[in-house]
N, C-alpha and C positions, 0 to 999 in steps of 0.2 A: 646727436643729442646726449648720449651717455658720456661722451668725452667732455662735453660742456659741464655736466653734473660733476664729473671727477675733477675738473679744473677748480670748481668751487668747493667741493667736498671730497678730498682725495681718499677718504676712508669709507666711502659709501658702498656697502657690499652689493646692493641691488644694481648699482651702475656697472660694477664689474660683471655681475650676472647678465645684465643686458648686453654688454659688449661681447661676452662669451657666446650668448645665443646668436648675436649678429654674425660673429666671425665663423662659428660652426655652421650656421645656415648658409654662409657664403663660400663654404669649402675651405676656409682658412683655419684648419683644425688645430694646428699647433698653437696659434695665437689664441684661439678660443679656449683651449685647455688651460693656457697660462692665465687668462682672465678668470676662468672658472675656479682655478686653484686659489687665486687671490680672494675671490668671493667666499670660498670655503674657509680660508684663514680668518676672514673678518666675521663670518657668520657660520660657525662650525656645526651648529645644531639645526640648520635649515635644510630642507630637502633639495631645493633647486640647484645648489652647487654640485651636489652628488649626481643628480640626473644629467646636468650639463657635462660633468667630467666623464660620466659613463658614455654619453653620446659621442663626445669628442674622442675618447679612447677607442671606441668601436670603429669610428671613422678612420682612425689611424691604424686599424687592424691590431689593436692591443687588447684583446678580450680579457686577459688576466687582470690587467689594471682596471678595466671597466667593471669586471665582476667584483673586485675589491671595493670600489666606490659604491656600487649598487647594493652589495651585501650590507655595507654599513647602514645604508638607508633602511633596508628591510629589518635589520637587527634593532634599529632605533624605533621601530614600530610604525614606520610610514607605510601607507597603503595607497597607491596611486596607479591607475591603469598604465600610464606611460613608464613608470618605474618597472613594472613587471614585463612590459613589452621590451624595454631595453635589456633587462636581465635575460629574457628569453633569447633575444638576438645574440647576446654575448655567449650564452650556452651553445647556440647553434653555430656560431663562429668557431667554438672550441670542438664542435662535433659531438656535443652531448645532447643528442636529439631528444631523448626521453625527458630530460630535465627541461629542455626548451619547450616541448609540447605542454608539459605540466605547468610551466611558468606562464605560457601564453593563456592557458585556462584561467590562471589567477587574474590576469589582466582582463580577460573577457567576463569574468565573474563581477568585476567592478564596473565595467563599461561594455555591455554586450555588443552594442552597435559600433563596431570598428571594422568596416567592410574589408579592408586590405588584410587585417590580421585574421579575420574569420576565415578567409580563403587560404592564407598562409598556414594557419593551424589545421585546416581541413587537409591540405596537401601533405603536411608533415605527419599527421596522424595516419593517413593512408600509407605513406612511406614506412611508418613504423608497424604497420599491420593492425592498427587500431581502427578497424573497418567501421564499427558502430559509431564511434566518435567522429570519424571522417564524414560519414553520411549525415549525421546530425548537424555538423557544422556546414556542410555543403547545402543542406536544405535550408538552414537558417540564412545562409548567404543569399539564396534565391529570394527569400522573403524580404530581405533588406535591399535587394537590387544590386548586390555586389557582383559585378562581372558575371552575368548569367551564363555565357558560354563556358567559362572556366569552372563555375560551380556545377554546371551540368556534366562537364567532363569528369569531375571528381565523383559525382553520383554514378555515372556510367562505369567508371573504373572500379567502384566498390560494389557494383551490382544493385545500386539503389534506384535505378530507373527501369 
């Protein structure tokens, strides 16, 4: 579909973004990043190319590049749960665990019901010794039905049961 759009409108930024999302979703990260870069060139003030570039660069294990793109979006004033999730993942890839946990909290503040992220953040906070926050997240995970066995194990590990 997107290639048909580009055949008729070769400078359509959303078509490049659509192709980027498709290729990244299919595991064809380099091609996805190339399409996302073209979308960014055509629509440099939009959020979606930067998020696609961040996701693609993370998948290619290039967290520095992902952070560069994602920081641009944050500095530009964008606030989106997926943006902060990707940035937290990039920080975690770099081993910057405290920054990752804090950034995941920003994502959860914008969209609290993200079951996988709630558990990921609970485990990360436990790893960092932030026991109170880990318990809080694990309890919330149970209320939203996010993998009860894993949430319970975090609660047990933090003395919350």
